[in-house]
N, C-alpha and C positions, 0 to 999 in steps of 0.2 A: 504493500499500499504506499502510495506516495502522493504528491500534490496533484497528480493528473486524475486520480480516481478516489480521493478521500472526500467523503460526503460532509466532513466537518470543517472543510476549507472553503473560503470564498472562491468562486460564487457558490451560493448554497440555494437549496430548494426549500420553501416554506409553505406549508398548507394553510388554507383559511376557508372555513373554520377548520381547525384541527382536531384530531382524536382528543388530545389533551385539553383543548378549550372546552369540550363538552364535559370531560371527567372533572375539571376544576369546580364545576357547579355541585358535584358530589363531595368535594373535599374542603371547600373554603366557604365560610360565611360571606354572603354578598351584601354589603351595606347599601348598594345601589337599588336593591328591590325592596319593595314595601314590607314583605313579611320576613326579610332577612334570610330566606331560605333559597339556595340556588337551584335545586331540582325543580325542572319545569318552569323556571323563571329566567329564560335565556336572554342575553343582551343583544344589542345591534348587530353583532358580528354573525348572528344566526339567522337574521331576517331572510336573506335570500336563500339560505340552505333549507330553512323551514318552509319556505314558500314553494320552492320547485326543485330542491335537491341539489342546487348548484354548488359545486366544489371549485376552488381555485388554488393553483399553486404558483407562486411568484418566484422569480429569481432574485435573490439577494446578492447584490454585487459588492457588498461591504463598503467601507468608508474610504479605503486607501486605493482610489482608481489608478493612480500612477503605478503603484507596485503591482496591482492586478494586471494593468496593461503590459508591463514588462514580463510578467510571468506567462501571459497568453502568448506573447511574441516568442519567448524562448521554447514554449511548449508546442505551439502549433506549426512552427516553421523549423525545419531541420538545421537550416543555416541562413543566416541573414548578413547583410553587408554591415560593416561597423558603423556606416552612416545611418543613424537612427531617425533621420528627418523624414524618410519615406513613410507613406501610409499603407498599412497592410490589412487586408480585408479578411476577416473570419465569418463563417456562418454559425449561428447558434440555433439549434433546433431542440424543442422540447416536445415529447410525445407522452401520451397517457395510455396504458394497456390494462385491460382487466385481467386478473390473475386469480387462481385458487379453485376455478371451476371451468368446465368446458364451454366454449373454445377458449383455451388459455392464450394469453398475450394478444388478444384482439385489440387492435388499434382503435382507440375510442375518440381521441382528440389530438390535435398537434398544432403547433405554431412555430414560427422561425423569423428571424431577423438578421440582417448583416450589421456587423460591427466593424468600423474602420478604426484600426489601432494606430495611434501615433503618439510617441512619447513627446512631441512638440506641441500637442493640443493643449492649449491652456484650460479649456473647458471639458474636463474629463467627465463631468455629469451628463453632457450630451453624448458622450462616447458610449456610455452605458445606460440607455434608456430603460424605463420600466418594462418588464417583460413577463408575461404570464400565460397560462393556459387554463381554460375552463371546461367543465363537463358536468353532467347531471347524474345524481344518484337519487332519484325520486322513487321512494317506495310505493307511491300511489299511482306512478305511471306504468301501466302494463305494457306499454310498447318499448320500454328500456330493458336492456339486457344487464341486470344488476349483478355485480361482483362482490364478494365478501372483502376484497382489498383491491387496490390499484398501484401499479408500478409506474412512477413518473421518472422519466429519464431526460437528462440534459446532455447534449453533446455539442461541443464547440471545436471546430476544426478549420483548417485552410479552406477558404470559400471554394465551393465546387467539388469538395472532396470530403463529404460528411463521414465516410468510413475510412478516412486517411488514418495511417498509424500514428500521426502526431496530432495530438489534441487532448481534451479533457472531457471526462464524464462525471456526471453526478446522478445519484439515484435517491429516490424517496418513496418508501411504501406508505400509501395513504389509506388508513382505515376510516370508513365512514364514521362520522361523530355519532356516538349513541345518544338519542334524545330521549329524555324522560327517565323512568325507572329502568334499571339495567336487565330486567327480565328474570330475575331470581324469584322462585316461589318462596313465600314466607317460611314454609316447612324446610327449605333448603338451607336457611341461614340461622334459624332459631328454633329451640325446643324448650318447653316448660311443661311440667305435669298439668294435663288438662287443657293445654292450649289448643290441641287439635282433637276433634272428635274422631273416635275410632283407633287412636293410638294404641290402646291396650289390645284391642282385637288384632291390630297389625302385628304387635309384638308376639301375641299368641300364634298367629299364623306362621311367622318366621320360625319360631321354636318348633312347632309341629312339623313344618316342612323340612327343616334341617334334620330332625330326628328320623323322619321317614326316608329321607334320602340316604343317610348313613345306614339305616337298616337294609334298605334295598341294595346298597352297594356291598354290604357284608354277605348278603344272601345271593349275590350274583354268581353264577357259574363262571369260574375263571377261564373256561374253554369257550366262552361266548365270543371272546374278542380274538381276532386273528391279526389285528394291527399292533405293531410295536408301540407301547406306551413310552412317551418321553416325558421328563420333568424338568422344570426350571424354577429355581427358588428366587424369592424376592422379598423385600422388606417395604413395609408401608409406613409413612409418617403423615398423621393428620393433625394439622395445627387448629387449635381452638382457643376460645376465650371464655373463662368462667370466673365467678367470684372467688376470692381468696378462701381457703378452708377455714371454717369457723370453730374447729375443734369439737364440733358436735359428735358425740359418739366416739370420742377418742380418736378422731381423723384429724391429723395436723399436716398431712400433705395429700396432694391429689393421688398419689400412688396408694396411700392407705385407703383413701375413699374409694378409689376404683376396686381394690381388693375386697372391700366390704360390700361393694355393690355386686361384684361377681358372686359373692357368698349368697347374697339375697336373691340374685337371679337364678342361681343353682337351686335354691329352695323352692322358688317360684315354678321353675321348670319340673322339678321332681314331683310337685303337687299335680302336675298334668299328666303324670305317668301312673298307671295302675300299680298298686302295692305288690301285686304278684307277678309283675313283668320285670324279672330280674335282669334280663338282657337290656330292656330299655333304660332301667336305672343305671346300669353299668355304662351305657352309651352317654347318658346325660352327664354323669360324673366325668367321663372322659373329655367331653366337650368343654366343661367348665375348668378342668385341670388345664386344658390347652389355653383357654383364656387368661389363666393366671400367669402364663409366660409372656403376656404383653406388658410393656413397660410405659410408664408416664413420666416424661421429663418436662422441662420448661424451656421455651424459646423467648429469650429476653427481647428479641426483635419484634416479636408479635404483640400487637395491642388492638384496643378496640378501633371501631372505625371513626372516621372524621365526623365532626358534629353534624353536618347536614345529612349524612347517610344514616347516622344514628336516630336522627329525628324522624326521617323517613320510615325507618323500620318501626319505631315506636307508634308513629301514626297508623301504619298498616296494622300493627298488633291491636291497637284501641279500636279500629274499625272492625277488626276481625271479632274481637270479643262483643262489641256492641251489636253485631249481626247474628249473635247467637250461634257462631260456628265452633265454639269451644265448649268444653264441659261445663255445665251450669255451676258446678261447685267453684270453679275458678273466677267466674263472674262476681261471686259474692265473697270471695276470699281476698280481703284487702291486703293482708300480709304477703300473700303469694304475688299479688300484682305489684306490690311494693318492691319485693325482691327481683321481680322481672324487670322493673324499671331501673333498678340499680345496675343490672347487668347490661341492658340495652343502652342506656343513657350515659353510664359511667365511663371514665377513661382518662388518660393522661392529658389529652387536650380538653380543657373544661368546656362544657356546654355554655354559650352566652345565656345570660339570664333571661333575655328577651324570648328565647326559644323554649324556656322551661316553664311557661306560664301555667300549663296544666298540672304540673307537679311542683309548683312553687314551694309548697310546704314540706316537701321531701328533700333531704340532703342527698345529692348524688355524688357517690364516691369517685375519687380520681385514681384509686388503685384498683387494678384488675390483674387477674392471674392469667397465664397463658400456657395451660397444659397441652402437651403434644403427645398423642397417643401413637406408640410405636409397636409394630408386630414383632414377634419373637425373633431372636437372633439364631443363625445356624448353631447346631444342626437341627433345630426345631423350627426353622423358618417356614413361612408360607410358600407354597409352590403351586403352579398351575400344570396341568397335565395335557399333553398333545397326543393325537388329534383332541381338540377340545370338545367338551360335551355340548350338544346343541343348545341347551338352555342356559349354559355358562355357570351351572352350579356345580362346585366341587368343594373340597375340604376348605380351600382358601376363601372362597366366597361365603361359605358357612361361617368361618370366623369372623370375617368382616362384618356380615349381617347381625351376628350375635353380639359383637362388641357394640355396634351403633344402635340396633333396634332391640336387642335383648338386655343390654346393660345401660348404656348412657341415655337412651331415650325410652326407658321402661319404667314407668311409675312405680311398679312393683319392686323395682331394684334401686332406683336412684330418685332422690327429690331435688337434685341440683340441676339448675337451668344450664344450658350450654348454647353457645353461639359460635358462628364462623363469620367474622366481620368481612365486609367486601371491599371498601374503598378507604384507604388510610388518608392521613391529612396531606400527604404529598402526591396523592393521586395514584398510588400504586395498590397492589393487593393487600388486603388486611390479613388474610390467611390463605394458605395454599396446602396442596398435597404433594408429597415426594414419594416416588417409588424407585428404590434401589434394585436393579435386576443383577442377578449373579452373573459374572463373566469368568473369574479366575479363582474364586474361593472354593477350595477342594472340599470343605466341610458342608457346603450347600449344594443343592441339586444344580446341574446333573453330576455333581461329585467328580469333576475332572480337574486336572491341572494342565497348564499350558504344554508341558513336555509330553503328555499322552497323545495330544492332537498334533503336535509339531509346532515349533515356533512360528514358522512362515504361515501355516494354515491359521493359527490362532490370530496372528496379526491381520491378515487379510479379511478373516471373518469379521472381526471387530471393526475394521475400517469400512467394510461393506454396510454394517449397521449404522455407523456414525454418518457416512455419506448419504445413506438412505434417509436418515433423520433430517439431515440438513435439507435435503430435497423437499421433504415434506413438512418442515417445521411451520412454515407460514400457513399451509393448508390445515394442519392440525390446530394451530392457534385460532384461525379465523372460524373454523367450523365447530371445534369442541369446547373452546374457551368462552366464558362469559366476558362481556366488554372490559371489566375492570382489570383484566390481565393481558390484554392485547399486546401492550408495549411495556411490560413490567420490567424494571431494571434488575430485579432479583432473579429473573429467568428470561434474559433478554433474547429477542429474535436472533437467530444465527444467519444474519445476512451475508451471503457470499460477496456481495458488493461492498461490504464494510458497514461498520457502526453508523447509526444515524443520530444517536444522542449519547450523552455521557452520564456517568453514574451519579454525579452531583446535581443533575437537573430534576426538578419536579415535572410531572408529566405535561403541564401546560406550557413548559418551557423547553420542551425537547428540541434539540438542534440549535439552541441559542448559543451554546459554547462554540468558540471558534478556535481552530488550530492554525498556527503558522506553518507554512510548507516544511520548515526545518524541524517542527514537532512531531510530524506524522510518524516517523520511523520509531518514536518512543512510545506509541500507543500499545498498552498491555492489556486493554480490556476489550473483549469481543473482536479481537483482530484475528478473524479466521483466515485471512490471507497469509498472515505470517505463519500460522500454524500448518496450513496446507503446504507452504514452501518447505517447511521442516520435514513434513511426511514425504513429500516428493524426493527430497535430497537423500532421505533415509532408504527409500526403496529403490532408488536407481541402481544401487550396488547388488541388489538381490535379482533383478530381472533376469529371467532366463537361466538362473543358476540353480543347481541342485543344492540341497542342504549339505553343508560341509561340517566336518568335525571342528568344534570350537574349543577355545580355552575355557575350562570350567570356570575360571574367574571372570571371563569377559561378560559383557552385558548381552542379553539375547536381543533379537530384533524387536520383539515386542516391548522390552524395556526401553529401548532406544526411541522407538516411534512414540511411545506414550510416556516419555520422560516427563516427570512431575514439574521439574523446574521450567521446562519449555512450556508446558500447559499454563503455569502460573503466569508466565510472562508473554503469553499471546492471547489465549481466549478466557483464561481464569475460570472460576467456577460459576459465575453469575450469568449462566446461560441456560437455555431450556433444557440442554443436555450437559450435566456436569461429569467431566472425565477425571477430575482430581480424586474422586472416591474410589478409583482403581487401585491406587497405592495403599489406602487406608482400609478398605472393605473388600476389594476385589470386585466392586460393582461399578456400574454406570448409573448415574441418578438422573431420572426423568423428573424435572422440576415444573414442567409446563402444565399446571392445572390448578384452577381455583379450588378453594376448599368448599366442601358440601356435606350436608348431614344426610344426604340421600345414599343409603348403603348400596342400592343397586348401581348408581353412578359410579360410586367409588370402586366397586368390584369390576365394572365394565372398564374402567380406566386402567386398573391393574392388569386386566386381560389384554388391553391394547398394549401396554409397555412390554409386558413379558412376551406376548405374541410377536411384537415387532422384532425384538432381538432374536426370537427363534426363527422367524421367516428371513430376515435380512442377513443373518450369520451364515445361511446356507450357501454352499458354492453355486448353486443354481441361480443366484441373484447377482453373481460377480459380473456378468456380462453387461448388466444394465446399471449396477450401482457401485462399481469399483474399477474395472478395467477402463472404461471411457475416461476416467480422471487421472489415474496413476499407472495405467498399464502400458506394456510395450514401449515404443518410443515416444510416447506422449510427453511433450514439454511441459513444464510447470504452468506457463501462461495458457497453453491450449487446454490443459486439464482443469485449471481454475475457471476458464471461460465455459467450458462444457458443464461444469458444476453449477455455474451461475444460470445458465440456459436451462438445465434440468430443474433448478429450484423454481425458476420463473414459469416453466411449463407444467409443473406438477398440479394435479387437480385432486379434488376429493373423490371423484369418479375412479381415477387411477388407484388411489389408496384403498378404496373399498374392494376393487378387483384383486388387489394384491393380498390384503388381509383376510378377505372372506371367500377366496377362491374356493369353488365347490370340490375341486379334486384335492386340494391341500389347504384347508382353512387354518389360519394361525390364531383365530379368535371367533367366538360365535358371532353370526351376523346380527343377532338380537342385541349383543353388547355394543357393537358398532353403531347401530341405530339409536341406542340409549345415549351415546355420547354426543349425537348431533344436536346442536342448539338451534332452536327455531328462532331465526333472527327477523324474518320478514312474514 
């Protein structure tokens, strides 16, 4: 990455209105609006977009036009005369393409201008005039081909040669600004005893179905299956927010409270089993013994949502209660509602007094707890089996459903409210889900070590997974994720064309940080191009060679390619796919997912992550997701361009066909369908 292709150098692309502009109304109290609440009270920047879906991207030329002129001359022309009095003409072209669904990379809009470059021109403002492109994303216009995301590309080169080797390019991925509430169901983000009718019946159904499935599996004839069963282990981390432990019933930590809740859930479940059903009693005890292997830690970075988002959830809850959609007991339980208010409205960023008129007599706490529920470590880790069961229900999904619906959201087991906040005060995710899928840990399924498969095979298999993920990263983000995490810095998009925002930027100021040309080479966050160059240089020595005897003390190819220091200094951990966990846990960490209390959604996401590794690590995928980028005599530049093209052309239809292929599915189709967020 250098000045010619760094999206953080001038000239830069800026969207109006941007994704972050919309998220800001969920994160910051707005004094300009009558009720002080941002959601549904948008400013003038949204008038045109709200009216007919018009989006605009402008070219920001920066303030130092003389320096920019010199850089463009040096870049767009291979050689120039020392006499800088001449005027040189370049062509600037900006295009808008729809991505994420078929037909991918469809050209939707374009604009171009000629720029006469001259270092002798005293009026540089005229040299770089306002330049933009507009297109429409109107969800009410059935004649439009709507895309979940748009790729805007700026190319500047020698006039008459837009594809000339000498020039600069800039890219900006534009997500349509989410208007109004973000689309979460109330039950996705909050649970309290009695808040939702039928909760207890649902918990009962989950318990009965899990026990029934376990019984059926044990009674199944082992000769029924002629297909080889494969297993791959994984770890699940679910971030939540709850009130601090109150020492009730000798529970001083959330881990102690979880253990006590599991004991209550066990007793509740046993009451549903006949006293003379010894096998049933045994299976129930085994189930809850497994749940005791889960761990509860605390993530200090997790906290409650921003004030406008908290108020929105509170108002939804009050409307829900008033409409008699909750248990009648809750409507008349002032203490329970008071506790629920403390969870929903409390947090580090205090709620403005003007927003708390309805609860003015109640003191809202600023202290919240952030318990993170983690599945068991190897050798007791969760695992999915392949080929996958058609309904997606296996031991791992049983465990996930029991933890959420049988323990945390079961009034017979726990009386403590739980929430998964959505938007933080900087416009990022409040909580998220992380899935660690096993790659090299020999104590976890498939219980292999790199040397058993071969160093080169293991390296290529993982690279195929990573390149496959990079190709589909934006497709996954746009179709599976809720809007609050589309451009989250904690699991940033893995743009092949380079980062488009910096770590220290709040979401509504994405891309405002500017790098000087000499600073580009020092970028250490989300620099996918630098890591790709490292991978390419490592592999060029192994192409076409058979594995040779190595010095036992030397590093393997796997260790060199996935060198921890290189990862830290190029892409770091704050990506949708974290590779730094390879060294510590032998896993890769899928970070791209908003948190939810919907156990079926959580289970579907674990199926996707584990199935993705299982599918893309197979040699049959190398011809599409490995060799085009690093195979044969492919140069680094050509491989990187092919990877960028593959990412731009990836679609949700392609992903479904790969993951749910009838001949060799790597996840249940029903689980894939569960992940799709209905945006329009």
